[in-house]
C-alpha positions as CSV (number, residue, x, y, z in Angstrom):
1,M,146.6,103.3,87.1
2,T,146.5,101.2,83.9
3,I,143.5,100.2,81.8
4,F,143.6,96.8,83.4
5,N,143.2,98.3,86.8
6,F,140.2,100.3,85.5
7,L,138.7,97.1,84.0
8,E,139.3,95.4,87.4
9,L,137.6,98.3,89.2
10,L,134.6,98.1,86.8
11,G,134.3,94.3,87.1
12,G,134.5,94.6,90.9
13,L,131.7,97.3,90.9
14,C,129.5,95.1,88.7
15,L,130.0,92.1,91.0
16,F,129.3,94.3,94.0
17,L,126.1,95.7,92.6
18,F,125.0,92.3,91.3
19,G,125.6,90.7,94.7
20,M,123.7,93.5,96.4
21,S,120.7,93.0,94.0
22,I,120.7,89.2,94.5
23,L,120.9,89.6,98.2
24,G,118.1,92.1,98.4
25,D,115.8,90.1,96.1
26,S,116.5,86.8,97.9
27,L,115.8,88.3,101.3
28,T,112.5,89.8,100.0
29,T,111.6,86.3,98.6
30,I,112.3,84.7,102.0
31,S,110.0,87.2,103.7
32,G,107.2,85.9,101.4
33,G,105.3,89.2,101.5
34,K,105.3,89.3,105.3
35,L,107.3,92.5,105.3
36,E,104.6,94.4,103.4
37,T,102.0,93.0,105.8
38,I,104.0,94.0,108.8
39,L,104.5,97.5,107.5
40,G,100.8,97.8,106.6
41,K,99.4,96.6,109.9
42,L,101.9,97.5,112.6
43,C,102.7,101.1,112.1
44,S,99.9,102.6,114.3
45,T,102.4,104.7,116.4
46,K,105.4,106.8,115.4
47,I,107.9,104.8,117.5
48,R,106.7,101.5,116.1
49,G,106.8,102.8,112.6
50,L,110.4,104.0,113.1
51,L,111.5,100.7,114.5
52,L,109.8,98.7,111.7
53,G,111.4,100.9,109.1
54,M,114.8,100.2,110.6
55,L,114.2,96.5,110.9
56,V,112.8,96.0,107.4
57,T,115.6,98.0,105.8
58,A,118.2,96.1,107.8
59,V,116.7,92.8,106.6
60,I,116.4,93.6,102.9
61,Q,119.6,95.8,102.9
62,S,118.0,98.6,100.9
63,S,116.4,101.8,102.1
64,S,115.2,102.4,98.5
65,A,113.3,99.2,98.5
66,T,111.7,100.0,101.8
67,T,110.6,103.5,100.6
68,V,109.3,102.0,97.3
69,M,107.3,99.5,99.4
70,V,105.9,102.4,101.5
71,V,104.9,104.3,98.4
72,A,103.1,101.2,97.1
73,L,101.3,100.7,100.5
74,V,100.2,104.3,100.7
75,N,99.0,104.2,97.1
76,S,96.9,101.1,97.7
77,G,95.4,102.7,100.9
78,V,96.8,100.0,103.2
79,M,99.1,102.5,104.9
80,K,98.1,106.0,106.0
81,L,100.3,108.8,104.8
82,V,100.9,110.0,108.4
83,H,102.1,106.5,109.3
84,A,104.5,106.4,106.4
85,V,106.7,109.2,107.7
86,P,108.3,107.3,110.7
87,V,108.9,104.3,108.5
88,I,110.8,106.4,105.9
89,M,112.9,107.9,108.7
90,G,113.6,104.4,110.2
91,A,114.7,103.2,106.7
92,N,117.4,105.9,106.7
93,I,118.9,104.4,109.9
94,G,118.4,100.8,108.9
95,T,120.4,101.3,105.7
96,T,123.6,102.1,107.8
97,V,123.8,98.4,108.7
98,T,125.2,97.7,105.2
99,G,128.1,100.0,105.8
100,W,129.0,98.3,109.0
101,I,128.9,94.9,107.3
102,L,131.1,96.1,104.5
103,S,133.6,97.6,107.0
104,L,134.6,94.1,107.9
105,S,136.8,94.2,104.8
106,G,139.0,96.7,106.6
107,I,139.6,94.5,109.7
108,S,143.3,93.7,110.4
109,G,144.9,91.4,112.9
110,D,146.5,88.0,113.4
111,T,144.3,86.4,115.9
112,I,142.0,83.5,114.8
113,F,138.9,85.5,115.8
114,I,139.9,88.5,113.7
115,Q,140.9,86.3,110.8
116,M,137.5,84.6,110.8
117,L,135.8,88.1,110.6
118,K,137.6,88.9,107.4
119,P,135.6,88.5,104.2
120,S,138.4,86.5,102.6
121,S,137.8,83.9,105.3
122,F,134.1,83.6,105.5
123,T,132.8,84.5,102.0
124,P,134.1,81.2,100.5
125,V,132.2,79.3,103.2
126,L,129.0,81.3,102.6
127,A,129.3,80.8,98.8
128,T,129.8,77.0,99.2
129,I,126.8,76.7,101.5
130,G,124.7,78.9,99.2
131,I,125.6,76.8,96.1
132,I,124.7,73.6,98.0
133,L,121.3,75.0,99.1
134,I,120.5,76.2,95.5
135,F,121.1,72.8,94.0
136,T,119.8,70.6,96.8
137,A,117.0,72.5,98.6
138,K,113.4,71.4,97.8
139,T,111.6,74.5,99.0
140,E,111.7,77.9,97.4
141,S,112.5,79.6,100.7
142,R,115.6,77.5,101.3
143,K,116.7,78.1,97.7
144,A,116.2,81.8,98.2
145,G,118.4,81.5,101.3
146,G,121.1,79.9,99.2
147,H,120.8,82.8,96.7
148,A,121.1,85.3,99.6
149,L,124.3,83.6,100.9
150,L,125.8,83.5,97.4
151,G,124.7,87.1,96.7
152,F,126.4,88.2,99.9
153,A,129.6,86.3,99.0
154,V,129.6,87.9,95.5
155,L,129.0,91.4,97.1
156,M,132.0,91.0,99.5
157,F,134.2,89.6,96.7
158,G,133.3,92.6,94.5
159,M,134.2,94.8,97.4
160,E,137.7,93.2,97.7
161,V,138.2,93.4,93.9
162,M,137.4,97.1,93.9
163,S,139.7,97.7,96.9
164,G,142.6,95.9,95.2
165,S,142.1,97.7,91.8
166,V,142.4,101.2,93.3
167,A,145.7,100.4,95.1
168,P,147.7,102.2,92.3
169,L,145.8,105.4,93.0
170,Q,147.6,105.8,96.4
171,G,150.6,107.5,94.7
172,M,148.6,109.7,92.3
173,P,148.4,113.3,93.3
174,E,145.6,113.9,90.8
175,F,143.4,111.5,92.7
176,R,144.1,113.2,96.0
177,N,143.4,116.6,94.4
178,M,140.1,115.3,93.0
179,F,138.8,114.4,96.5
180,Q,140.2,117.7,97.8
181,V,137.6,119.4,95.6
182,F,134.8,117.5,97.5
183,T,135.8,119.3,100.8
184,N,133.7,122.1,99.4
185,P,130.3,121.1,101.0
186,L,128.2,122.2,98.1
187,V,130.3,120.4,95.5
188,G,130.5,117.3,97.7
189,V,126.8,117.2,98.3
190,L,126.0,117.7,94.7
191,V,128.4,115.0,93.4
192,G,127.2,112.5,96.1
193,A,123.6,113.1,95.2
194,V,124.1,112.7,91.4
195,L,126.3,109.6,91.7
196,T,123.9,107.9,94.1
197,A,120.9,108.8,91.9
198,I,122.7,107.1,89.0
199,I,123.3,103.8,90.8
200,Q,120.0,104.2,92.9
201,S,121.5,102.8,96.1
202,S,123.0,104.7,99.0
203,S,124.4,101.4,100.3
204,A,126.3,100.8,97.1
205,F,127.7,104.3,97.1
206,T,128.8,103.8,100.7
207,G,130.6,100.6,99.6
208,I,132.3,102.3,96.8
209,L,133.6,105.0,99.1
210,Q,134.8,102.3,101.5
211,A,136.7,100.6,98.7
212,L,138.3,103.9,97.6
213,S,139.2,104.7,101.2
214,T,141.9,102.0,101.0
215,T,143.9,104.4,98.8
216,G,144.5,106.7,101.8
217,A,143.5,109.7,99.7
218,I,140.1,110.3,101.2
219,T,139.8,112.5,104.3
220,F,136.9,113.3,106.7
221,G,136.6,116.7,105.0
222,S,135.8,115.2,101.6
223,V,133.7,112.2,102.7
224,I,131.2,114.0,104.9
225,P,129.7,116.1,102.1
226,L,129.6,113.0,99.8
227,I,127.7,111.1,102.5
228,M,125.2,114.0,103.0
229,G,124.7,114.1,99.2
230,Q,124.1,110.3,98.9
231,N,121.0,110.6,101.2
232,I,119.5,113.0,98.7
233,G,120.4,111.0,95.7
234,T,118.8,107.8,97.0
235,C,115.4,109.5,96.9
236,I,115.3,109.1,93.1
237,T,114.1,105.5,93.4
238,A,110.9,106.3,95.4
239,T,110.3,109.3,93.2
240,L,110.4,107.2,90.1
241,A,108.1,104.6,91.8
242,S,105.5,107.4,92.6
243,I,105.1,108.3,88.9
244,G,101.6,107.4,87.8
245,A,100.6,106.6,91.4
246,G,97.9,108.4,93.4
247,R,98.3,111.8,95.1
248,N,99.2,110.4,98.5
249,A,101.8,108.1,97.0
250,K,103.5,111.1,95.4
251,R,103.3,112.9,98.8
252,A,105.1,109.9,100.5
253,A,107.9,110.2,97.9
254,F,108.1,113.9,98.4
255,I,108.2,113.5,102.2
256,H,111.2,111.1,101.7
257,L,112.9,113.8,99.6
258,S,112.1,116.7,101.8
259,F,113.2,114.8,104.9
260,N,116.6,114.1,103.5
261,V,117.0,117.6,102.0
262,I,116.0,119.4,105.2
263,G,118.1,117.1,107.3
264,T,121.1,117.6,105.1
265,I,120.7,121.4,105.2
266,C,120.3,121.4,109.0
267,F,123.3,119.1,109.5
268,M,125.4,121.1,107.1
269,I,124.6,124.5,108.7
270,A,125.2,123.1,112.2
271,F,128.4,121.2,111.4
272,Y,130.2,123.8,109.3
273,T,129.2,126.7,111.6
274,I,130.8,124.9,114.5
275,N,133.8,124.0,112.4
276,F,134.2,127.6,111.3
277,F,134.5,128.9,114.9
278,W,136.1,125.8,116.5
279,P,137.8,123.8,113.7
280,F,137.5,120.0,114.1
281,P,141.0,118.5,114.2
282,F,140.0,115.4,112.4
283,M,138.9,117.0,109.1
284,G,142.2,116.4,107.4
285,D,142.6,112.9,108.7
286,V,142.5,109.9,106.3
287,V,139.3,107.8,106.7
288,N,139.0,104.0,106.6
289,E,136.0,101.7,106.1
290,V,134.9,101.9,109.7
291,N,135.1,105.7,109.8
292,I,132.8,105.9,106.7
293,A,130.3,103.6,108.3
294,L,130.4,105.7,111.5
295,V,129.9,109.0,109.7
296,H,127.0,107.6,107.7
297,T,125.4,106.4,110.9
298,I,125.9,109.6,112.9
299,F,124.5,111.7,110.0
300,N,121.4,109.5,109.6
301,V,120.7,109.2,113.3
302,F,121.1,113.0,113.7
303,T,118.6,113.9,110.9
304,T,116.1,111.4,112.2
305,I,116.3,112.7,115.8
306,L,116.0,116.2,114.6
307,L,113.0,115.8,112.3
308,F,111.1,112.9,114.0
309,P,109.1,115.3,116.2
310,F,108.0,117.1,113.1
311,S,106.6,114.2,111.1
312,N,103.1,115.6,111.1
313,Q,104.4,118.9,109.8
314,L,106.1,117.1,107.0
315,V,102.8,115.6,106.0
316,R,101.1,119.0,106.0
317,F,104.0,120.4,104.0
318,S,103.6,117.7,101.4
319,K,99.9,118.5,101.1
320,I,100.7,122.2,100.5
321,V,103.3,121.4,97.8
322,L,101.2,118.6,96.3
323,P,97.5,119.7,96.5
324,R,94.9,117.9,94.6
325,K,95.4,118.4,90.8
326,E,91.8,119.2,90.3
327,P,89.1,120.8,92.5
328,K,87.7,118.1,94.8
329,I,84.2,119.1,94.1
330,K,83.2,119.2,90.4
331,K,80.1,121.3,90.4
332,D,79.0,120.2,87.0
333,E,79.7,116.5,87.5
334,I,76.5,115.6,89.3
335,T,74.5,117.8,86.9
336,N,75.9,115.9,83.9
337,N,75.2,112.6,85.6
338,L,71.6,113.5,86.4
339,R,71.1,114.5,82.7
340,L,71.2,110.8,82.0
341,L,67.8,110.6,83.7
342,D,66.1,112.3,80.8
343,P,62.3,112.0,81.0
344,R,62.2,111.4,77.2
345,F,63.9,108.0,77.8
346,L,60.8,106.9,79.7
347,E,59.2,106.2,76.3
348,R,61.8,103.4,76.1
349,P,61.6,101.9,79.6
350,G,64.4,99.3,79.1
351,F,66.8,102.1,78.1
352,A,65.6,104.2,81.0
353,V,66.4,101.3,83.4
354,E,70.0,101.2,82.1
355,Q,70.3,105.0,82.6
356,A,69.0,104.7,86.1
357,Y,71.4,101.8,86.8
358,T,74.4,103.9,85.5
359,V,73.6,106.8,87.7
360,T,73.1,104.5,90.7
361,C,76.6,103.1,90.0
362,R,77.9,106.7,90.2
363,M,75.9,107.2,93.4
364,I,77.6,104.2,95.1
365,E,81.0,105.4,93.9
366,T,80.3,108.8,95.5
367,A,79.2,107.1,98.8
368,T,82.4,105.0,98.8
369,A,84.5,108.1,98.3
370,S,82.7,109.9,101.2
371,L,83.3,106.9,103.5
372,N,87.0,106.7,102.6
373,A,87.5,110.4,103.1
374,A,85.7,110.4,106.4
375,I,87.8,107.5,107.7
376,E,91.0,109.5,106.7
377,L,89.8,112.3,108.9
378,I,90.0,110.1,111.9
379,Y,93.8,109.8,111.5
380,D,94.6,113.2,109.9
381,F,91.8,115.8,110.2
382,E,91.7,118.7,107.8
383,Y,88.8,121.2,107.5
384,E,89.1,121.1,103.7
385,E,88.6,117.3,103.7
386,Y,85.7,117.7,106.1
387,A,84.0,120.1,103.7
388,H,84.7,117.5,100.9
389,V,82.8,114.8,102.9
390,E,79.9,117.2,103.4
391,E,79.7,118.0,99.7
392,L,79.8,114.3,98.8
393,E,76.9,113.6,101.2
394,K,74.9,116.3,99.5
395,Q,75.6,114.8,96.1
396,V,74.4,111.4,97.3
397,D,71.2,113.0,98.6
398,Q,70.7,114.6,95.2
399,Y,71.2,111.3,93.4
400,E,68.7,109.6,95.7
401,D,66.0,112.2,95.2
402,A,66.4,112.2,91.4
403,L,66.6,108.4,91.1
404,M,63.6,107.8,93.4
405,E,61.4,110.0,91.2
406,Y,62.8,108.6,87.9
407,T,62.5,104.9,88.9
408,M,58.9,105.4,90.1
409,A,58.2,106.9,86.7
410,I,59.8,103.9,85.0
411,T,57.4,101.5,86.8
412,A,54.5,102.9,84.8
413,G,56.0,101.5,81.6
414,S,56.2,97.9,80.4
415,L,59.4,96.1,81.3
416,N,60.7,92.6,80.4
417,Q,61.8,90.3,83.2
418,A,65.5,91.2,82.9
419,D,64.8,95.0,83.1
420,N,62.4,94.5,85.9
421,R,65.1,92.6,87.9
422,K,67.6,95.4,87.4
423,L,65.1,98.1,88.3
424,T,64.3,96.2,91.5
425,I,67.9,96.0,92.4
426,V,68.3,99.8,91.9
427,M,65.2,100.7,93.8
428,H,65.9,98.4,96.8
429,S,69.5,99.7,97.0
430,L,69.0,103.5,96.9
431,N,68.2,103.9,100.6
432,D,71.1,101.7,101.8
433,I,73.5,103.7,99.6
434,E,72.2,107.0,101.0
435,R,72.4,105.8,104.6
436,I,76.1,104.8,104.0
437,S,76.9,108.4,103.1
438,D,74.9,109.6,106.2
439,H,77.1,107.5,108.4
440,A,80.2,108.8,106.6
441,I,79.3,112.4,107.6
442,N,78.6,111.2,111.2
443,I,82.1,109.7,111.2
444,A,83.5,112.9,109.9
445,D,81.7,114.8,112.7
446,Q,83.2,112.6,115.3
447,A,86.7,113.1,113.8
448,K,86.0,116.9,114.0
449,I,85.0,116.6,117.6
450,K,88.2,114.6,118.4
451,H,90.3,117.2,116.6
452,Q,88.7,120.3,118.2
453,A,89.0,118.7,121.7
454,E,92.7,117.8,120.9
455,N,92.0,114.2,122.0
456,S,94.0,111.2,120.9
457,F,93.3,107.5,121.0
458,S,95.8,105.3,122.8
459,E,98.0,102.8,121.1
460,Q,95.7,99.9,122.0
461,A,92.6,101.7,120.7
462,M,94.5,102.7,117.5
463,I,95.5,99.1,116.7
464,E,91.9,98.0,117.3
465,L,90.5,100.8,115.2
466,E,93.0,100.0,112.3
467,V,91.6,96.4,112.2
468,Y,88.0,97.6,112.2
469,T,88.7,100.3,109.6
470,K,90.3,97.8,107.2
471,A,87.3,95.6,107.5
472,I,84.9,98.4,106.8
473,V,86.9,99.7,103.8
474,D,87.0,96.2,102.4
475,I,83.3,95.5,102.8
476,M,82.4,98.8,101.2
477,Q,84.8,98.1,98.3
478,L,83.3,94.6,97.9
479,T,79.8,96.1,97.8
480,R,80.7,98.7,95.3
481,D,82.4,96.2,93.0
482,A,79.6,93.7,93.3
483,F,76.9,96.3,92.5
484,I,78.7,97.9,89.6
485,N,79.6,94.5,88.0
486,L,76.4,92.7,89.2
487,D,78.9,90.1,90.4
488,L,77.3,87.3,92.5
489,D,80.6,85.8,93.5
490,L,81.6,89.1,95.2
491,A,78.1,89.6,96.7
492,E,78.4,86.2,98.4
493,K,81.5,87.3,100.2
494,I,79.8,90.2,101.9
495,S,77.5,88.5,104.4
496,P,80.4,86.5,106.1
497,L,82.4,89.7,106.4
498,E,79.4,91.5,107.9
499,D,79.1,88.7,110.5
500,R,82.8,89.2,111.3
501,I,82.3,93.0,111.6
502,D,79.4,92.3,114.1
503,E,81.8,90.2,116.1
504,I,84.5,92.9,116.1
505,N,81.9,95.5,117.1
506,K,80.7,93.5,120.0
507,V,84.2,92.7,121.3
508,L,85.3,96.4,121.1
509,Y,82.1,97.6,122.7
510,D,82.5,95.2,125.6
511,R,86.1,96.3,126.0
512,H,84.9,99.9,126.1
513,I,82.3,99.1,128.8
514,E,85.0,97.3,130.9
515,R,87.3,100.3,130.7
516,L,84.4,102.6,131.7
517,K,83.7,100.4,134.8
518,N,87.3,100.6,135.8
519,N,87.5,104.4,135.3
520,I,90.2,104.0,132.7
521,C,88.4,105.9,130.0
522,R,86.9,109.4,130.2
523,I,83.2,109.3,129.1
524,E,83.4,112.2,126.7
525,N,86.4,110.7,124.9
526,G,84.9,107.2,124.9
527,M,81.7,108.5,123.3
528,T,83.6,109.5,120.2
529,I,85.1,106.1,119.5
530,V,81.9,104.3,120.3
531,E,80.0,106.5,117.9
532,I,82.5,105.6,115.2
533,Y,82.1,101.9,116.0
534,T,78.3,102.2,115.7
535,C,78.6,103.9,112.3
536,F,81.0,101.2,111.1
537,E,78.6,98.5,112.2
538,R,75.6,100.1,110.5
539,I,77.5,100.7,107.3
540,S,78.3,97.0,107.2
541,D,74.5,96.2,107.7
542,H,73.7,98.4,104.7
543,C,76.4,96.7,102.6
544,N,74.9,93.4,103.5
545,N,71.4,94.6,102.5
546,I,72.7,95.5,99.1
547,S,74.4,92.1,98.7
548,I,71.1,90.4,99.6
549,V,69.3,92.4,97.0
550,L,71.9,91.4,94.4
551,R,71.6,87.7,95.2
552,Q,67.8,87.7,95.3
553,F,67.1,89.6,92.1
554,S,70.0,88.9,89.9
555,E,69.5,87.3,86.5
556,Q,71.3,84.2,87.5
557,Q,69.3,83.6,90.7
558,F,65.9,85.2,90.5
559,R,64.1,82.5,92.7
560,S,63.9,84.6,95.8
561,H,62.0,81.9,97.7
562,D,65.1,79.7,97.5
563,F,67.2,82.4,99.3
564,D,67.4,81.8,103.0
565,N,70.1,83.7,104.9
566,N,70.2,81.3,107.8
567,L,70.7,78.3,105.5
568,N,73.4,80.2,103.7
569,R,75.3,80.6,107.0
570,S,75.4,76.9,107.4
571,S,77.1,76.2,104.1
572,P,80.8,75.1,104.0
573,E,81.7,78.0,101.7
574,Y,80.2,80.5,104.1
575,K,82.0,79.0,107.1
576,D,85.3,79.0,105.2
577,L,84.9,82.7,104.3
578,L,84.0,83.5,107.9
579,T,87.2,81.7,109.1
580,T,89.2,83.6,106.5
581,Y,87.9,86.9,107.7
582,K,88.5,86.1,111.3
583,N,92.1,85.4,110.5
584,K,92.4,88.5,108.3
585,Y,90.7,90.9,110.8
586,S,92.0,89.5,114.0
587,L,91.9,91.8,117.0
588,P,94.9,92.1,119.4
589,E,94.7,91.0,123.0
590,M,93.2,93.6,125.3
591,G,95.9,95.6,127.0
592,K,96.5,94.8,130.6
593,V,97.8,98.2,131.6
594,L,95.8,101.3,132.3
595,E,97.4,103.2,129.4
596,N,95.8,100.8,126.9
597,S,92.5,102.6,127.2
598,C,90.1,103.6,124.5
599,A,91.2,107.2,124.6
600,K,93.6,109.3,126.6
C-alpha cells in the first residue's frame, strides 16, 4: 500500500464523516425541533419510548445525537429519567439502519434492478437533485432536504473511495495478522471502544469496517469483538454532553454507558461460552458489508431484549452510583436565611422590607422544589425523596411563621409608598406559598399510597397526567419567576394558564366519573389520581392568587381599582394566551377500550 493509497483512504474517510455530519444536521433541521417535542411528550410507556428511540435515530442517522437529545431533555425536566431508558435502548437498534444502507455498496449483479441499487448508480442522481434544491428552493426545509441528499451522496462516495483505497491490502499478510489479533475478545472490544470514542460515531465505525471488509482480510472472529466495543465507545458523546448538566442528566448518560457495558459483557460471556463448547463454523469465514450490518443488528437487538425488562433497575443503579453530591437537606440553610430577619433591622423599615422580600423569595423557591420533588415521586417513588419533600414542607412552614411575625412588626414603622407596596405583596403571598407546599406533601402522600399498593396507572391515564403535570410545573415556574423578579409580563401569563388548568381538571374529572359509572376503574385506585388532580388544581389557584397580588400592588400598576379580572379575560392578549395554552396542553382523546382506564 503506497502513500497515495493512504491519502486516498484518508480523503475517503473525511468525505464519509463530512457527509454523515451534513446528513444528520440536515435531517435535524427538517424536523424543526419536532423530534425533541415527540421524545418529550410521547414516551409515557416503555414500548412507546423504545419505538420512538428507534424511529428518531433511524431518521437522524445517529444514536449519539439521540442520546445527547435525551440527556438535554432530562436535564431540562421535560423527560423523566425513567422514560429516558427505553429511548436510549431504542436508539441502539435504530442506529443499525445506517449499516444496512451502507451495505448497498457491496451489492453485485447485472440486472437493472440490482444496478439501480448500487451507490454508483443512484448517488449522482441524489447529488444532482440536492444541488438543484439548494440553489432553487425558497424555503429552509427544502434547502435542508437538498443538503440531506447531497450529504448522503458525499457519504456514499466517501465509502466507495475508502473501499477502493484499501484494495492493495488484500495481498498484505501484515494486514491480515493485525485483524487476527482482534479475534481476542478483550483486545477487539477495547480497540473498537477506543476508535469509536475518537470519531464519536458507531455508524461511522461500522462504515469503516464495511469498507475494510472489501479486502477479504476480516473474519467473523475479528469483527464481532470490534462491533461489541463500538457500542461502548459511542457512549462518549452523551457522557461529554452531560458535563455541567444536572444530576439526572448525568444519570441518563451513565445509564447509556452501563446499558452498553452490561449488554456487551452478557453477550460476550454467552457467545464465547457456547463457542468454547460448540465452536461456530463461521468464525473463520470472511465477512462482507451485509454480514457486518447483520452482526451489528443481532448484537444490538440481543442486548435490548435482554435488558429491556430491567430498565427500572438501571435507573436505581444510576442513583446508587450517582447520588446527590450534597446532602439534600442543609440543616443550616434555613437558619442562615432566617437570620436575615434580624429585629435590629426594624429600626430601618425600608431595609427590613427588603430582607423580608429576600427571605420570601427563598420560601417560594423551596415550595417550588417541594412540588417538583413530589411530582417526581408519582413516576418514580423513593422513600428518600419522600422524606425530602416532608423536610421541604417543614422549611416552608418555618419561613411562614418567621415572616408573618417579622412583617407584622414592620408595619409598626413608617414606610414610603414603594416599600409599602412590596411589603403588601409579601404579606398577601405568604399563605398561598405555604399552601402550595401543603399540596405538594399531599401529592407525595398519594404517590406513597400508589407505591405501597403496587398500583399503576394505565397508558391513557399516564398520557393525561403528563399533560396536567407539565402545565402545573410551568405555572409554578412562571409564578416563582414573576415573584422573584417582580415581573408583570410573566404575572399576566399566569391567569390564562390557570383557566386552562381548570378546563383540564374538569375534563379529567368527568372522564374519571364516566369510568366509575362503567365499572372500568376501581374506586380505591381512582381516588389516588383524583386526589392528585385536586391538588394540582388548587396549586394553580394559589399561583393565580400570587399573580393577582403582583399585578395589583406592583410599582408599575398600583391602581387596584382599575384591576378587574373579568375584564382582563375579555382582552385579546388574554384570549391569545389562552389559545396558546390550549394548544400546548392539549389532552388526548379519551380511550375507547376498557384498558384505557384511570388506573389498573
